[in-house]
C-alpha positions as CSV (number, residue, x, y, z in Angstrom):
1,X,87.1,283.7,72.5
2,X,87.2,287.0,70.6
3,X,90.3,288.1,68.6
4,X,90.7,291.0,71.1
5,X,91.0,288.5,74.0
6,X,93.5,286.5,72.0
7,X,95.5,289.6,71.3
8,X,95.5,290.5,75.0
9,X,96.9,287.1,75.8
10,X,99.6,287.5,73.2
11,X,100.7,290.8,74.7
12,X,100.4,289.5,78.3
13,X,102.6,286.4,77.6
14,X,104.8,288.0,75.0
15,X,104.1,285.0,72.9
16,X,102.1,284.0,69.8
17,X,103.0,280.3,70.1
18,X,100.5,277.6,69.3
19,X,101.5,274.1,70.3
20,X,100.2,271.2,68.2
21,X,99.1,268.2,70.2
22,X,99.7,265.5,67.6
23,X,99.9,262.4,69.8
24,X,101.5,259.3,68.2
25,X,101.6,256.4,70.7
26,X,104.7,255.1,68.9
27,X,106.6,258.4,69.8
28,X,105.5,259.2,73.3
29,X,107.6,258.0,76.3
30,X,107.2,254.3,76.9
31,X,106.3,254.6,80.6
32,X,103.1,256.5,79.7
33,X,101.8,253.4,77.8
34,X,101.1,251.9,81.3
35,X,98.6,254.7,82.0
36,X,94.9,254.1,81.7
37,X,94.7,256.9,79.0
38,X,98.3,257.4,77.7
39,X,97.2,260.0,75.1
40,X,95.5,262.3,77.7
41,X,98.3,261.6,80.2
42,X,100.8,262.9,77.6
43,X,98.7,265.9,76.7
44,X,98.1,266.9,80.3
45,X,101.8,266.8,81.1
46,X,102.7,268.9,78.1
47,X,99.9,271.4,78.9
48,X,101.0,271.6,82.5
49,X,104.6,272.3,81.4
50,X,103.9,274.8,78.7
51,X,100.6,276.7,79.2
52,X,102.4,279.8,80.5
53,X,104.5,280.0,77.3
54,X,101.8,279.7,74.6
55,X,98.5,281.2,73.7
56,X,97.0,278.3,71.8
57,X,96.9,274.5,71.5
58,X,96.0,272.7,68.4
59,X,95.1,269.0,68.5
60,X,95.2,267.5,65.0
61,X,92.1,265.3,65.1
62,X,93.6,262.6,62.8
63,X,95.9,261.6,65.6
64,X,92.9,260.9,67.8
65,X,90.6,259.4,65.3
66,X,93.3,256.9,64.4
67,X,92.8,255.2,67.8
68,X,89.0,254.9,67.5
69,X,86.8,255.5,70.6
70,X,89.7,255.7,73.0
71,X,91.3,258.4,70.9
72,X,88.1,260.4,70.6
73,X,87.6,260.2,74.4
74,X,91.2,261.4,74.9
75,X,90.5,264.4,72.7
76,X,87.4,265.1,74.6
77,X,89.2,265.0,78.0
78,X,92.0,267.2,76.6
79,X,89.7,270.0,75.4
80,X,87.7,269.8,78.7
81,X,90.9,270.0,80.7
82,X,92.0,273.1,78.7
83,X,88.6,274.8,78.9
84,X,88.4,274.3,82.7
85,X,92.0,274.8,83.7
86,X,93.1,277.3,81.1
87,X,90.0,279.1,79.6
88,X,92.3,282.0,78.5
89,X,94.0,279.7,76.0
90,X,92.8,279.6,72.4
91,X,91.9,276.1,71.2
92,X,92.0,274.9,67.6
93,X,90.5,271.7,66.3
94,X,92.7,270.9,63.4
95,X,90.1,268.8,61.6
96,X,90.3,270.2,58.0
97,X,86.6,269.6,57.5
98,X,84.4,271.0,54.7
99,X,81.5,269.4,52.9
100,X,78.0,270.2,51.7
101,X,76.0,272.5,53.9
102,X,74.1,270.0,56.1
103,X,77.2,268.0,56.7
104,X,79.3,271.0,57.5
105,X,76.6,272.1,60.0
106,X,77.1,268.9,61.9
107,X,80.9,269.2,61.8
108,X,80.6,272.7,63.1
109,X,78.3,271.6,65.9
110,X,80.6,268.7,66.9
111,X,83.7,270.9,67.2
112,X,82.5,274.3,68.2
113,X,79.5,273.4,70.3
114,X,79.7,269.9,71.7
115,X,83.5,269.8,72.2
116,X,83.6,273.6,72.7
117,X,86.7,274.4,70.7
118,X,87.3,278.1,70.0
119,X,88.0,277.3,66.3
120,X,88.3,274.6,63.6
121,X,90.3,274.3,60.4
122,X,88.2,274.1,57.3
123,X,89.0,273.3,53.6
124,X,87.6,275.9,51.2
125,X,87.5,273.7,48.0
126,X,83.7,273.2,48.1
127,X,83.0,276.9,48.5
128,X,80.7,279.2,50.3
129,X,77.9,276.9,51.5
130,X,80.4,274.4,52.9
131,X,82.1,277.1,55.1
132,X,79.3,279.4,56.2
133,X,77.8,276.9,58.6
134,X,81.0,277.2,60.6
135,X,80.9,281.0,60.6
136,X,77.5,281.1,62.3
137,X,78.9,280.6,65.8
138,X,79.4,283.7,67.8
139,X,82.9,284.3,69.1
140,X,84.1,281.1,67.3
141,X,86.5,281.1,64.5
142,X,86.9,279.2,61.2
143,X,90.5,278.8,60.1
144,X,90.5,278.5,56.3
145,X,93.3,276.6,54.5
146,X,94.7,279.3,52.2
147,X,98.3,278.4,51.4
148,X,99.7,275.3,53.1
149,X,103.3,274.3,53.8
150,X,103.4,270.9,52.1
151,X,105.1,270.4,48.8
152,X,101.8,269.4,47.2
153,X,100.5,273.0,47.7
154,X,102.0,273.8,44.3
155,X,99.7,271.3,42.6
156,X,96.7,273.7,42.9
157,X,97.0,276.5,45.3
158,X,99.6,278.6,43.4
159,X,98.2,277.9,39.9
160,X,97.1,281.0,38.0
161,X,93.5,281.2,36.8
162,X,92.6,284.2,34.8
163,X,96.0,285.6,35.8
164,X,95.4,285.2,39.5
165,X,96.8,282.5,41.8
166,X,94.1,280.2,43.2
167,X,95.0,280.9,46.8
168,X,94.5,284.7,46.2
169,X,91.0,284.0,44.7
170,X,90.2,281.9,47.8
171,X,91.2,284.8,50.1
172,X,89.3,287.4,48.1
173,X,86.1,285.4,47.7
174,X,86.1,284.3,51.4
175,X,85.8,288.0,52.4
176,X,82.4,288.1,50.8
177,X,80.9,285.3,52.8
178,X,78.5,285.9,55.6
179,X,80.2,286.4,59.0
180,X,83.6,286.5,57.3
181,X,84.9,288.5,60.3
182,X,85.1,285.1,62.0
183,X,87.7,283.9,59.5
184,X,91.3,283.1,60.2
185,X,93.6,281.6,57.6
186,X,96.3,278.9,57.4
187,X,99.5,280.1,55.7
188,X,102.6,277.8,55.8
189,X,105.8,279.3,57.2
190,X,107.7,277.8,54.2
191,X,105.7,280.2,52.0
192,X,106.8,283.3,53.9
193,X,107.7,285.1,50.7
194,X,104.0,285.1,49.8
195,X,102.9,286.8,53.0
196,X,103.3,290.4,51.7
197,X,100.8,289.7,48.9
198,X,98.5,287.9,51.4
199,X,98.5,290.9,53.7
200,X,97.4,293.1,50.9
201,X,94.2,291.0,50.6
202,X,93.6,290.3,54.3
203,X,95.6,293.0,56.2
204,X,94.1,292.3,59.6
205,X,93.1,288.7,59.8
206,X,94.8,286.2,62.1
207,X,97.1,283.7,60.3
208,X,97.8,280.3,61.7
209,X,101.3,279.5,60.5
210,X,102.7,275.9,60.7
211,X,106.1,274.9,59.4
212,X,108.4,276.9,61.7
213,X,111.3,274.7,62.9
214,X,111.1,271.1,61.8
215,X,109.7,272.0,58.4
216,X,112.3,274.8,57.8
217,X,110.2,277.9,58.1
218,X,111.7,281.1,59.5
219,X,110.1,282.9,62.4
220,X,111.8,286.2,61.5
221,X,110.6,286.0,57.9
222,X,107.1,285.2,58.9
223,X,107.1,288.2,61.3
224,X,108.7,290.5,58.8
225,X,106.0,290.0,56.2
226,X,103.0,288.8,58.2
227,X,102.8,290.6,61.5
228,X,100.2,293.3,62.0
229,X,99.9,296.1,64.6
230,X,97.7,293.6,66.6
231,X,100.3,290.8,65.8
232,X,97.8,288.7,63.8
233,X,99.9,285.6,63.9
234,X,99.7,282.2,65.6
235,X,103.0,280.2,65.0
236,X,102.4,276.5,65.4
237,X,105.1,274.1,66.6
238,X,104.2,270.4,67.2
239,X,106.9,267.8,66.9
240,X,109.7,270.2,67.8
241,X,108.1,270.8,71.2
242,X,106.1,267.7,72.3
243,X,108.7,265.2,71.1
244,X,111.8,267.1,72.3
245,X,112.5,264.0,74.5
246,X,111.0,260.5,74.6
247,X,112.2,259.9,78.2
248,X,110.8,260.7,81.5
249,X,112.0,264.3,81.2
250,X,109.7,264.9,78.1
251,X,107.7,267.6,79.9
252,X,110.8,269.5,81.0
253,X,112.2,269.2,77.5
254,X,109.0,270.5,76.0
255,X,109.2,273.5,78.4
256,X,112.7,274.3,77.2
257,X,111.8,274.2,73.5
258,X,108.6,276.3,74.1
259,X,110.5,278.8,76.1
260,X,113.2,279.2,73.4
261,X,110.5,280.0,70.9
262,X,108.7,282.3,73.3
263,X,111.8,284.3,73.9
264,X,112.3,284.7,70.1
265,X,108.7,285.8,69.8
266,X,109.2,288.4,72.6
267,X,112.1,289.8,70.6
268,X,109.9,290.1,67.5
269,X,107.1,291.8,69.5
270,X,109.6,294.4,70.8
271,X,110.9,295.4,67.3
């Protein structure tokens, strides 16, 4: 999917919502545990209930890898379901990969070719040769961890090196990499005050923004400092939507939570 196609979906749905599919068998409704594949059954129900309200889904691969082969098969079934039933929706493999070139090449093949995700999250710590293999795929996107929403972000990401914060150096350096037009970036909603400086470095790139809602981030603040003429934002919500209820009404509850966010986003798009 191209960024233009993603932007068209945002305008069509009046939404820039990304829903995180972070499935924990201890949190899903108990009646689903009787299903042959409870993880996929949960995902399918959430997707069926919310696909008209969002433009992206983001499975965090850790929540599937934790269950071994059955978890990986559930992930595969989920992405296949999305690609067949809702090919207009942007898909993100939240895998946070990044290793030496040969290894990164295999990670890229796994997520962008074999599983056919539209994008994958990648850690930049190992530099250019660990990221460029992901950038080689046409109409696929690499979402680089830039400034994350966790408290440990301050351990390294905001440290000044030669009078420049490390995350800014990451942003500036990444623009010099081959096929850097395929880059998007993760910026946590709890760091909204940093967005004005970030936009000076990457004024047009899409930002994947976790942390709105459960982690305390403000949608209005993120939009104020981070929105571009083409929107340029994907706001992720996971727990707040998919675990809105642990009863048999979980899909309806997810719809209500997603709809509330979508309505707030429509307001921001009309400002």
